[in-house]
C-alpha positions as CSV (number, residue, x, y, z in Angstrom):
1,D,-10.9,-0.4,-3.2
2,A,-12.9,-1.4,-6.2
3,A,-13.8,0.0,-9.6
4,L,-17.6,-0.6,-9.5
5,G,-19.2,1.3,-12.4
6,G,-15.8,2.2,-13.9
7,N,-14.3,4.5,-11.2
8,S,-12.0,3.3,-8.5
9,D,-13.3,4.2,-5.0
10,V,-12.9,3.1,-1.4
11,Y,-15.4,0.8,0.2
12,V,-15.8,-0.8,3.6
13,V,-17.4,-4.2,4.1
14,G,-18.3,-6.3,7.1
15,A,-16.0,-9.0,8.1
16,D,-18.8,-11.5,7.3
17,G,-18.7,-10.2,3.7
18,G,-21.9,-8.1,4.0
19,H,-22.9,-4.5,4.4
20,L,-20.9,-3.0,1.6
21,R,-20.7,0.8,1.9
22,R,-19.0,3.2,-0.4
23,L,-16.8,5.8,1.3
24,T,-15.6,8.0,-1.6
25,E,-17.8,9.6,-4.2
26,T,-15.7,11.8,-6.4
27,P,-14.8,11.1,-10.1
28,S,-11.1,11.0,-9.1
29,L,-9.3,7.8,-8.5
30,E,-9.1,6.5,-4.9
31,G,-7.4,3.3,-3.8
32,V,-4.8,1.4,-1.8
33,P,-6.7,1.9,1.5
34,S,-5.3,0.9,4.9
35,W,-6.8,1.2,8.4
36,S,-5.3,3.4,11.2
37,A,-4.0,1.6,14.3
38,D,-7.1,2.4,16.3
39,G,-9.6,1.7,13.5
40,S,-10.9,5.3,13.5
41,W,-9.6,6.2,10.0
42,I,-9.0,4.7,6.6
43,Y,-6.1,6.2,4.7
44,F,-6.0,6.0,0.9
45,A,-4.3,7.5,-2.2
46,S,-6.4,9.9,-4.3
47,T,-6.1,12.1,-7.4
48,H,-8.8,14.4,-6.1
49,A,-6.3,17.4,-5.9
50,G,-4.5,16.7,-9.2
51,V,-2.9,14.1,-11.4
52,I,-0.3,13.0,-8.8
53,P,-2.0,11.2,-6.0
54,D,-1.9,12.4,-2.4
55,I,-2.8,10.6,0.8
56,W,-6.2,11.3,2.2
57,R,-8.2,9.8,5.1
58,V,-11.9,9.2,5.8
59,S,-13.9,7.9,8.7
60,P,-15.1,4.3,8.2
61,D,-18.6,5.7,9.1
62,G,-18.3,8.0,6.0
63,G,-18.1,11.8,5.7
64,A,-15.8,14.2,3.9
65,P,-12.3,12.9,3.2
66,I,-9.4,14.9,4.7
67,R,-6.2,15.6,2.8
68,V,-3.1,14.4,4.6
69,T,-0.2,15.0,2.2
70,H,0.3,17.9,-0.3
71,E,3.4,16.7,-2.2
72,G,2.3,13.3,-3.4
73,G,1.9,10.0,-1.7
74,F,0.9,6.4,-2.3
75,D,0.4,3.1,-0.4
76,P,-0.1,4.6,3.1
77,K,0.4,2.8,6.4
78,E,0.0,4.1,9.9
79,S,2.6,3.2,12.6
80,P,1.2,0.7,15.2
81,D,1.5,3.4,17.9
82,G,-0.5,5.9,15.8
83,R,2.2,8.6,15.8
84,Y,3.3,8.5,12.2
85,L,2.0,7.9,8.7
86,F,4.4,6.1,6.4
87,Y,3.9,6.2,2.6
88,L,5.7,5.9,-0.7
89,D,6.8,9.1,-2.3
90,R,5.5,8.1,-5.8
91,H,2.8,6.0,-7.3
92,P,3.5,3.0,-9.7
93,A,3.4,5.1,-12.9
94,G,6.2,7.3,-11.6
95,L,8.5,4.6,-10.1
96,R,12.3,4.6,-10.6
97,N,13.7,2.4,-13.3
98,D,14.1,-0.4,-10.8
99,G,10.4,-0.3,-9.9
100,T,11.1,1.2,-6.4
101,A,10.1,4.3,-4.4
102,R,11.2,6.0,-1.2
103,V,9.3,5.5,2.1
104,M,8.4,8.8,3.8
105,R,7.4,9.4,7.4
106,A,5.1,12.2,8.5
107,P,4.1,12.9,12.1
108,L,0.3,12.7,12.5
109,A,0.5,15.5,15.1
110,G,1.8,17.8,12.3
111,G,5.2,18.6,10.9
112,P,7.2,17.9,7.7
113,A,7.6,14.5,6.2
114,E,11.1,13.0,6.0
115,P,12.6,10.2,4.0
116,V,13.1,6.9,5.9
117,L,14.0,4.2,3.5
118,E,15.1,4.0,-0.2
119,R,14.3,1.5,-2.9
120,V,11.1,-0.1,-1.7
121,R,8.7,-1.8,-4.0
122,P,5.0,-0.9,-3.8
123,F,2.7,-3.3,-2.0
124,L,5.7,-5.3,-0.7
125,W,6.3,-3.6,2.6
126,S,4.7,-3.4,6.0
127,V,5.1,-1.3,9.2
128,T,5.4,-3.3,12.4
129,D,6.3,-2.6,16.0
130,I,10.0,-3.3,15.4
131,G,10.4,-1.6,12.0
132,I,9.6,-1.7,8.3
133,V,9.5,-5.2,6.8
134,F,10.0,-5.2,3.1
135,A,10.9,-7.4,0.2
136,T,14.2,-7.1,-1.6
137,R,14.8,-8.5,-5.1
138,E,18.3,-10.0,-5.4
139,P,19.6,-11.5,-8.7
140,D,18.8,-15.1,-7.7
141,F,16.1,-14.8,-5.0
142,D,13.7,-12.5,-3.2
143,A,14.5,-11.7,0.5
144,I,12.7,-10.2,3.4
145,D,14.6,-7.4,5.1
146,V,13.8,-5.3,8.2
147,Y,14.6,-1.6,8.7
148,R,14.8,-1.5,12.5
149,F,13.4,1.5,14.3
150,S,15.8,0.9,17.2
151,D,19.1,1.5,15.4
152,Q,17.9,2.5,11.8
153,R,19.8,-0.4,10.3
154,I,18.6,-2.9,7.7
155,V,18.9,-6.6,8.6
156,R,18.0,-9.6,6.6
157,A,15.3,-11.7,8.1
158,G,15.4,-14.5,5.5
159,R,15.1,-15.7,1.9
160,L,11.8,-16.6,0.2
161,G,11.6,-20.0,-1.5
162,F,9.9,-18.4,-4.5
163,R,9.9,-15.3,-6.6
164,L,7.3,-12.6,-5.8
165,P,5.2,-11.8,-8.9
166,G,5.8,-8.5,-10.6
167,S,2.1,-7.8,-10.7
168,F,-1.0,-8.8,-8.7
169,T,1.3,-8.9,-5.7
170,H,1.1,-8.0,-2.0
171,M,2.9,-8.5,1.2
172,T,2.0,-7.8,4.9
173,A,3.7,-8.6,8.2
174,S,2.2,-9.3,11.6
175,R,2.4,-6.4,14.0
176,D,5.2,-8.0,16.1
177,G,7.2,-8.5,12.9
178,R,7.5,-12.3,13.3
179,W,5.3,-13.4,10.4
180,V,5.1,-12.3,6.7
181,L,2.3,-13.1,4.3
182,A,3.2,-12.8,0.7
183,T,1.7,-13.6,-2.7
184,Q,3.1,-16.6,-4.6
185,M,1.8,-16.9,-8.2
186,V,1.7,-20.6,-9.1
187,R,0.3,-20.0,-12.6
188,F,-0.7,-17.1,-14.7
189,E,-2.9,-18.0,-17.7
190,T,-5.2,-16.4,-20.3
191,D,-7.7,-18.0,-22.6
192,L,-8.0,-17.8,-26.4
193,M,-11.7,-17.5,-27.3
194,M,-13.4,-17.8,-30.7
195,L,-16.4,-15.6,-31.5
196,D,-18.7,-17.0,-34.3
197,N,-20.6,-14.7,-36.7
198,F,-18.5,-11.6,-35.8
199,R,-19.8,-8.4,-37.4
């Protein structure tokens, strides 16, 4: 997603960095896109139907977006087998006091969504073949935990050697659940500028 011209929209770009194409055209806010397992859809959150975002999907070739959820949704991720859509039940502006949301699961063949996992931080979770890999903030460290699909239990995969940043952060896991890629912020700086002859 990108806010080119002041409005957040979904774009697709070639792996070589070329052939930028805009997929959404409405004045609403669209963002947090993710690919379907087979590459035939791009899911994203949009305020097209109201102030609270819902999950929509669009073909990477373009066309009219299709609404997927009707009771809110954010940060969508399709299961590797293409059977379910996982998403957070609230966007960052509506998070709980601890900055977390609930992961929901909706069957793509149709049917009601159901809660799967509580207290997950936006952008710090990933759906894999074995389960949902997510970051957990402990008092003295950040950990990587796994909600296993096989027995619906949460197990600790390990501790990170650094704290995940509270903003400008992201995490993803490999499809087999063996590797996690996460943001480490080494430095966060701003500059103080002086403007001469200000009027």
